[in-house]
C-alpha positions as CSV (number, residue, x, y, z in Angstrom):
1,M,-38.6,-25.8,-14.6
2,R,-34.9,-26.8,-13.5
3,P,-34.5,-29.8,-11.7
4,L,-34.3,-29.2,-8.0
5,S,-32.6,-31.3,-5.1
6,E,-33.6,-32.0,-1.4
7,H,-32.1,-29.3,-0.3
8,D,-33.6,-26.2,-2.7
9,I,-36.6,-27.3,-1.7
10,R,-36.3,-27.4,2.0
11,T,-34.3,-23.7,1.9
12,S,-37.0,-22.6,-0.4
13,F,-40.0,-22.1,2.3
14,I,-41.1,-19.0,2.3
15,N,-44.6,-19.6,5.6
16,C,-43.5,-22.1,7.4
17,S,-40.2,-22.4,10.2
18,K,-37.0,-23.9,9.1
19,G,-37.4,-27.1,11.0
20,E,-41.4,-27.7,9.9
21,A,-39.6,-27.4,5.9
22,K,-37.0,-29.6,7.4
23,R,-39.6,-32.4,8.3
24,L,-42.3,-32.0,5.2
25,G,-42.4,-35.1,3.3
26,V,-40.0,-34.6,-0.2
27,P,-41.0,-36.1,-3.3
28,K,-39.0,-39.3,-3.3
29,D,-38.9,-39.2,-7.3
30,L,-37.5,-35.9,-8.0
31,A,-35.0,-37.6,-10.8
32,D,-37.6,-38.3,-12.3
33,L,-39.9,-35.8,-12.6
34,P,-40.4,-34.0,-16.2
35,W,-38.7,-30.6,-15.2
36,D,-39.5,-29.3,-18.3
37,D,-43.0,-29.7,-18.1
38,L,-43.4,-28.0,-14.8
39,D,-44.5,-24.7,-14.3
40,F,-44.1,-25.6,-10.5
41,L,-43.1,-28.5,-8.6
42,G,-46.3,-29.5,-6.3
43,W,-47.1,-32.2,-4.4
44,R,-49.3,-34.0,-1.6
45,D,-47.7,-35.2,1.5
46,P,-48.6,-39.0,1.6
47,G,-48.0,-38.8,5.8
48,A,-49.8,-36.2,5.9
49,P,-53.4,-36.2,3.6
50,D,-54.1,-32.3,5.0
51,R,-51.1,-31.4,3.8
52,A,-49.3,-29.9,0.1
53,Y,-47.0,-28.0,-1.8
54,L,-45.7,-25.7,-4.0
55,V,-42.3,-24.4,-5.3
56,A,-41.5,-22.1,-7.9
57,D,-39.6,-20.3,-9.9
58,R,-39.7,-16.6,-9.3
59,D,-37.5,-14.3,-11.1
60,G,-34.4,-16.9,-10.4
61,A,-35.4,-17.3,-6.7
62,L,-37.3,-20.5,-5.3
63,T,-40.4,-19.9,-3.7
64,G,-41.6,-22.7,-1.4
65,V,-45.2,-22.7,-0.2
66,A,-46.6,-25.0,2.3
67,L,-50.5,-25.6,2.2
68,R,-53.3,-26.9,3.8
69,V,-55.9,-28.7,1.6
70,T,-59.8,-27.8,3.4
71,P,-61.3,-30.3,5.5
72,G,-63.5,-32.6,3.4
73,A,-62.9,-30.6,0.3
74,T,-61.7,-34.0,-1.3
75,A,-65.1,-35.5,-0.6
76,A,-66.6,-37.5,-3.1
77,R,-69.4,-35.6,-5.2
78,T,-71.6,-36.8,-7.7
79,F,-70.6,-37.3,-10.9
80,T,-72.6,-34.2,-12.2
81,S,-70.3,-31.9,-9.7
82,R,-67.7,-30.2,-11.1
83,S,-65.0,-27.7,-10.2
84,M,-62.1,-26.0,-11.8
85,C,-59.0,-25.4,-11.0
86,S,-58.2,-21.5,-10.4
87,L,-54.8,-22.1,-12.0
88,C,-54.9,-24.1,-15.0
89,L,-58.6,-24.1,-14.9
90,T,-59.2,-27.6,-15.7
91,T,-62.7,-29.0,-14.8
92,H,-62.9,-32.1,-12.6
93,T,-65.1,-34.5,-10.9
94,S,-65.3,-36.1,-7.5
95,G,-63.4,-33.6,-6.0
96,G,-61.0,-33.1,-8.2
97,V,-60.0,-29.7,-6.7
98,A,-59.5,-28.7,-3.2
99,L,-59.8,-25.3,-1.1
100,M,-56.0,-25.3,-0.4
101,T,-54.7,-22.3,2.2
102,A,-51.1,-21.1,3.0
103,R,-50.2,-19.2,6.2
104,R,-49.5,-15.9,5.0
105,T,-45.5,-14.1,5.1
106,G,-44.9,-11.9,8.4
107,E,-46.6,-10.2,10.3
108,A,-50.2,-11.3,8.8
109,G,-49.1,-14.6,8.9
110,R,-48.0,-14.7,12.3
111,Q,-51.8,-13.6,13.7
112,G,-52.9,-16.2,11.6
113,N,-53.8,-14.7,8.5
114,T,-54.1,-17.7,4.7
115,V,-54.7,-17.5,1.7
116,G,-57.0,-19.7,-0.2
117,Q,-56.8,-21.0,-3.5
118,Y,-58.5,-24.0,-5.5
119,I,-55.9,-26.2,-7.1
120,C,-55.7,-29.5,-8.8
121,T,-56.0,-31.9,-5.6
122,D,-52.9,-33.4,-7.0
123,L,-51.3,-30.5,-7.8
124,A,-50.4,-31.5,-11.6
125,C,-51.6,-28.2,-13.2
126,S,-48.5,-27.8,-15.9
127,L,-49.7,-31.6,-17.0
128,Y,-53.1,-30.8,-17.7
129,T,-52.1,-27.5,-19.3
130,R,-49.8,-30.0,-21.8
131,G,-51.8,-31.7,-22.9
132,R,-49.5,-34.4,-20.6
133,K,-52.3,-35.6,-17.7
134,Q,-55.6,-36.1,-18.5
135,A,-58.3,-35.5,-15.4
136,P,-60.3,-38.3,-14.4
137,G,-63.9,-38.8,-15.3
138,D,-64.5,-36.5,-18.2
139,G,-62.9,-33.8,-16.8
140,A,-60.7,-32.1,-19.3
141,L,-59.5,-28.4,-19.8
142,M,-62.1,-25.9,-21.2
143,D,-62.3,-25.9,-24.6
144,E,-60.5,-23.1,-25.2
145,S,-58.8,-21.0,-29.2
146,L,-55.8,-20.0,-27.3
147,T,-52.3,-21.9,-28.0
148,V,-50.3,-24.2,-24.8
149,D,-48.3,-21.4,-24.4
150,E,-50.4,-18.7,-23.5
151,K,-52.1,-21.6,-21.4
152,I,-48.7,-21.7,-19.9
153,A,-48.2,-18.2,-19.3
154,R,-51.7,-17.2,-17.7
155,V,-50.9,-20.6,-15.2
156,Q,-47.5,-18.6,-14.2
157,A,-49.8,-15.2,-14.6
158,N,-52.4,-16.9,-12.0
159,L,-49.9,-18.7,-9.6
160,E,-47.8,-15.1,-9.4
161,T,-50.6,-13.8,-8.1
162,F,-51.6,-16.5,-5.6
163,L,-47.5,-16.5,-4.4
164,D,-47.9,-12.1,-4.5
165,K,-50.9,-12.5,-1.9
166,V,-49.0,-15.3,-0.1
167,T,-45.8,-12.4,0.4
168,A,-48.0,-9.3,0.3
């Protein structure tokens, strides 16, 4: 992914108002992010723990999506309980995956319709896929025969499918 500016991020959102996009908390460390290893920029809002944001490059245009983290979805679970991210297929223990919902665009969104996806709570799917980050506990990627490039393509396809549902 190419490096993004705060302006790029704020103008990319498709499922919230311009005022909401203007007020959302943008990561402070944009210059320090590993842009070459990111398929999308994702972050949680430190001022509003139930909010998360995702910005992806779709065919040369940025698409930003505001997400709500389902209440209680990040509550601690027993050590043997596991959840899997539907984007990167990383398994996590202790609430490392949460149901995140996005308001749909257009009339459906104005009527309150949402789309949900189980996603890593830290939105670091790109780093897990590339082996740059390890899930806490004994969480791990599934043992597979796919190459890293094939796993990256799968994350991108899963993300594209989710974004298509938001905009449908």
